[in-house]
C-alpha positions in Angstrom: 300.4 73.9 159.4 299.9 70.2 158.8 302.9 69.0 157.0 302.8 66.0 154.7 304.4 62.7 155.5 307.3 63.3 153.1 308.1 66.7 154.7 308.0 65.2 158.3 310.4 62.5 157.3 312.6 64.9 155.4 313.0 67.0 158.6 313.7 63.9 160.6 316.4 62.8 158.2 318.0 66.3 158.3 318.1 66.2 162.1 319.8 62.8 162.0 322.3 63.5 159.2 325.8 63.1 160.5 324.5 62.4 164.0 323.2 58.8 163.8 325.9 57.5 166.2 324.5 58.4 169.6 320.8 57.5 169.0 321.9 54.3 167.3 324.2 53.4 170.3 321.5 54.3 172.8 318.9 52.2 171.0 321.3 49.2 170.9 322.2 49.4 174.6 318.5 49.8 175.6 317.6 46.8 173.6 320.4 44.7 175.1 319.4 45.7 178.6 315.9 44.3 178.0 316.7 41.5 175.5 319.5 39.7 177.3 317.6 39.0 180.5 314.6 38.1 178.5 316.6 35.5 176.6 318.0 34.2 179.9 314.6 33.6 181.3 313.3 32.1 178.1 316.1 29.6 178.0 316.1 28.7 181.7 312.6 29.3 183.0 310.2 28.2 180.3 306.5 28.6 181.3 306.1 24.9 180.7 308.5 23.6 183.3 306.2 24.0 186.3 303.9 26.4 188.2 306.8 28.1 190.0 308.8 28.5 186.8 305.7 29.7 185.0 305.2 32.4 187.7 308.8 33.5 187.7 308.9 33.6 183.9 305.9 35.9 183.5 306.7 38.1 186.4 310.2 38.6 185.0 308.7 39.3 181.5 306.4 41.9 183.0 309.2 43.7 184.9 311.4 43.7 181.8 308.5 45.2 179.8 308.2 48.0 182.3 312.0 48.5 182.2 311.8 48.9 178.4 309.0 51.5 178.8 311.2 53.7 181.0 314.2 53.2 178.8 312.2 54.3 175.8 311.4 57.6 177.5 315.2 58.2 177.4 315.3 57.4 173.7 312.5 59.9 173.1 314.3 62.5 175.2 317.4 62.1 173.0 315.4 62.4 169.8 313.4 65.4 171.1 316.6 67.3 172.1 318.3 66.4 168.8 315.3 67.7 166.8 315.4 71.0 168.8 319.2 71.4 168.3 319.7 71.2 172.0 322.6 69.5 173.8 322.1 65.8 174.4 324.3 63.0 175.7 324.3 59.2 175.9 323.2 59.1 179.5 320.0 60.8 178.5 318.9 57.3 177.7 318.3 56.8 181.5 316.4 60.1 181.8 313.2 58.3 182.6 314.7 56.7 185.7 315.5 60.1 187.2 312.2 61.8 186.4 309.3 60.0 188.0 309.6 56.6 186.4 306.5 55.5 188.3 304.4 58.0 186.3 305.6 56.6 182.9 304.9 53.0 184.1 301.4 53.9 185.3 300.8 55.7 182.1 301.8 52.6 180.1 299.6 50.4 182.3 296.6 52.7 181.9 297.3 53.0 178.1 297.3 49.2 177.8 294.0 48.9 179.8 292.3 51.4 177.6 293.5 49.7 174.4 292.5 46.2 175.7 289.0 47.1 176.8 287.5 46.8 173.3 289.0 43.3 173.1 287.1 42.1 176.2 283.9 41.0 174.4 285.9 38.7 172.1 288.0 37.4 175.0 284.8 36.7 177.0 283.2 34.8 174.0 286.4 32.8 173.5 286.7 31.8 177.2 283.0 30.9 177.3 283.4 28.6 174.3 286.5 27.0 175.9 284.7 26.4 179.2 281.6 25.0 177.4 283.7 22.6 175.3 285.8 21.2 178.2 283.0 20.9 180.7 280.6 19.2 178.3 277.7 21.1 179.9 276.4 21.9 176.4 276.6 20.1 173.2 278.7 21.9 170.7 276.6 21.6 167.6 277.5 22.8 164.1 275.1 25.8 164.4 276.6 26.7 167.7 280.1 26.5 166.3 279.3 28.6 163.3 277.7 31.2 165.6 280.8 31.2 167.7 283.1 31.8 164.7 280.9 34.6 163.4 280.8 36.2 166.9 284.6 35.9 167.2 285.1 37.5 163.8 282.8 40.4 164.4 283.9 41.1 168.0 287.5 40.3 167.3 287.9 42.5 164.2 285.7 45.3 165.6 287.6 45.2 168.9 291.0 45.4 167.1 289.9 48.3 165.0 288.6 50.3 168.0 291.8 49.4 170.0 294.0 50.6 167.1 292.1 53.9 166.9 292.5 54.3 170.7 296.2 53.6 170.4 296.5 56.4 167.8 294.4 58.7 169.9 296.8 58.4 172.9 300.0 57.9 170.9 301.4 61.2 172.1 300.9 60.4 175.8 304.5 59.7 176.6 305.9 62.7 174.7 303.4 65.0 176.6 304.6 63.6 179.9 308.2 63.9 178.8 307.6 67.6 178.1 306.1 68.1 181.6 305.9 65.2 184.0 304.2 67.3 186.6 301.0 66.8 184.5 298.6 64.0 185.6 298.3 61.0 183.4 294.6 61.6 182.7 295.4 65.2 181.7 298.2 64.0 179.3 295.7 61.5 177.8 293.2 64.3 177.2 295.9 66.5 175.6 297.0 63.6 173.4 293.3 63.1 172.4 293.0 66.8 171.5 296.3 66.8 169.6 295.4 63.7 167.5 292.0 65.1 166.6 292.1 65.2 162.8 295.7 63.9 162.8 295.2 60.1 163.4 295.0 59.3 159.7 298.1 61.3 159.0 300.0 59.5 161.7 298.8 56.2 160.6 300.0 56.9 157.1 303.4 57.8 158.4 303.5 54.5 160.3 302.6 52.6 157.1 305.4 54.4 155.2 307.9 52.5 157.4 306.7 49.1 156.4 309.0 49.1 153.4 311.9 50.1 155.6 311.1 47.4 158.1 311.1 44.8 155.3 314.5 46.0 154.2 315.6 45.7 157.9 314.5 42.1 158.0 316.3 41.3 154.7 319.5 42.7 156.2 319.1 40.3 159.2 318.3 43.2 161.5 321.3 45.3 160.8 319.2 47.9 158.9 317.2 48.6 162.1 320.3 50.3 163.5 319.4 53.2 161.1 315.6 52.6 160.8 315.0 52.7 164.6 316.5 56.2 165.2 314.8 57.4 161.9 311.4 56.2 163.1 311.8 57.7 166.5 312.9 61.1 165.1 310.0 61.0 162.7 307.6 60.4 165.6 309.1 63.3 167.5 309.0 65.6 164.5 305.3 64.7 164.0 304.7 65.6 167.6 306.5 69.0 167.1 304.4 69.6 164.0 300.9 69.0 165.6 301.8 71.1 168.7 302.8 74.0 166.4 306.4 74.0 167.5 307.8 73.6 164.0 305.8 76.6 162.8 307.1 78.7 165.8 310.6 77.6 165.1 310.4 78.6 161.4 309.0 82.0 162.4 312.0 82.8 164.5 314.2 84.6 162.1 317.3 86.8 162.4 317.6 90.3 161.0 318.8 88.9 157.7 315.7 86.7 157.4 317.4 83.4 158.0 316.3 80.8 160.6 318.1 80.8 163.9 319.9 77.6 164.7 321.3 76.4 168.0 325.0 75.6 167.2 325.2 73.2 170.1 325.0 69.7 168.6 326.2 66.6 170.3 328.3 63.8 168.8 329.0 60.3 170.0 332.6 61.0 170.9 331.8 64.2 172.8 329.1 62.6 174.9 330.7 59.3 176.0 
């Protein structure tokens, strides 16, 4: 059953009610682990200081990005177990480091390559225009410039649209690998493609529905994101459970009195620290 956005978000809120503490704390810690070193390198090794500083800066930024990818696997693990009423703990935040982190990193890199491929024509045209302008090998006439602008608009906008569609197609990649990291990355991508067939528009609408929340988070100087972050992640996980049919199977599991079975084990911040 394809649940509407409002129903998906309602289930996500129910899963979080009274249990915001742990996912909120895990999100803050994971952000600090990545953000503090990033700030250090930004202040002390700007990419404009010299070639060596430039290299160190971007290598460090790349490594920290990959670190954030693996940490996010742990955030998804907490949300997934919470949604399933399974025991979870704060240290689940580091789940990705103990379960083939290289696979999650490779999946992220492959995902980025696939999403960036549609942008290559626009990048090639932009580089070509830049080389032509600085080399002086060809006069940049008004007609040439207009043609360049038109080409950039068509290729740029078209590439971004295709890239966004591809990002939706493979958006379930990490959750699939989280469920079974013995699967190959290409297999997980194929499964994500199959799951998102006919569901990309619905997922896009759910993402759009968080724009208002994000605006409120900005108005609160970022404090609101302490609640919005776990809410968004739990909504993402609930959507995944919906398109895989897990929510339907859970609802069909009833006791002799016709009521849904619930796992009484539910973690709290104090119990898991």
